C-alpha positions in Angstrom: -98.5 24.8 45.1 -100.6 21.7 44.9 -102.6 21.8 41.7 -105.7 19.7 41.4 -105.4 17.5 38.3 -108.9 16.6 36.9 -108.7 13.7 34.6 -111.5 13.4 32.1 -113.9 10.6 32.8 -112.5 7.5 31.1 -115.3 6.2 28.5 -115.0 2.5 27.8 -116.0 1.7 24.1 -118.8 -0.9 24.0 -118.6 -3.5 21.3 -122.1 -4.7 20.1 -121.6 -7.6 17.8 -124.2 -10.3 17.3 -124.1 -13.1 14.9 -126.4 -12.7 11.8 -127.8 -15.0 9.3 -126.9 -13.2 6.2 -123.3 -12.2 6.9 -121.7 -14.9 4.8 -122.8 -16.8 1.6 -123.5 -20.4 2.3 -124.9 -20.2 5.9 -128.2 -22.1 4.8 -126.2 -24.8 3.3 -123.9 -25.1 6.4 -126.9 -25.6 8.6 -128.1 -28.2 6.3 -124.7 -29.9 6.6 -124.6 -29.7 10.3 -127.9 -31.1 10.6 -126.9 -34.0 8.3 -123.9 -34.7 10.4 -126.0 -34.6 13.6 -128.3 -37.1 12.0 -125.4 -39.3 10.9 -124.0 -39.1 14.5 -127.5 -40.2 15.9 -127.7 -43.2 13.5 -124.1 -44.3 14.3 -125.0 -44.0 18.0 -127.9 -46.3 17.5 -125.8 -48.7 15.6 -123.0 -48.8 18.3 -125.7 -49.3 21.0 -127.0 -52.4 19.1 -123.3 -53.8 18.5 -122.5 -53.2 22.2 -125.8 -54.8 23.5 -124.8 -57.9 21.4 -121.3 -57.9 22.7 -122.5 -57.6 26.2 -125.0 -60.4 25.8 -122.4 -62.7 24.2 -120.0 -61.9 27.1 -122.6 -62.5 29.7 -123.9 -65.8 28.2 -120.3 -67.3 27.6 -119.1 -66.4 31.3 -116.4 -63.9 29.7 -116.6 -60.9 32.2 -114.1 -59.1 30.0 -116.3 -59.0 27.0 -119.4 -58.2 29.1 -117.7 -55.3 30.6 -116.6 -54.0 27.3 -120.1 -54.4 26.0 -121.5 -52.3 29.1 -118.9 -49.6 28.4 -119.8 -49.8 24.7 -123.6 -49.1 25.8 -122.8 -46.2 28.0 -120.5 -44.5 25.5 -123.1 -44.7 22.7 -125.8 -43.5 24.9 -123.5 -40.6 25.9 -122.8 -39.9 22.2 -126.3 -39.9 21.4 -127.0 -37.4 24.2 -124.3 -35.2 23.1 -125.6 -35.1 19.4 -129.0 -34.4 20.5 -128.4 -31.7 23.0 -125.5 -30.1 21.0 -127.5 -27.1 20.0 -129.1 -26.5 23.3 -125.5 -26.8 25.0 -124.2 -24.4 22.5 -126.9 -22.0 22.9 -126.6 -22.2 26.7 -123.0 -21.3 26.8 -123.4 -18.6 24.3 -126.0 -17.0 26.5 -123.7 -17.5 29.6 -120.9 -15.8 27.6 -123.1 -12.9 26.9 -123.7 -12.1 30.4 -120.0 -12.0 31.3 
């Protein structure tokens, strides 16, 4: 009356795709461009830090708390931008490794 139905074991297909360096033409040039953009970002961060420090100094010496506060915020933002530019590759590699473990 009751028949046992045996199902075939379900085989999940495993996808194994990794990034490669020679998959597309122009990868070396793209790395050069990304490195140049990172350098420009770091240079602009230093420039923003200098300008923000000057604004902070003018605000503090002229008893203008609004200007001094803007200078402080500019210093923090420029330092944060420099940290992000410098750590961009490490952050991407970290999250890539985390994504590979999922």
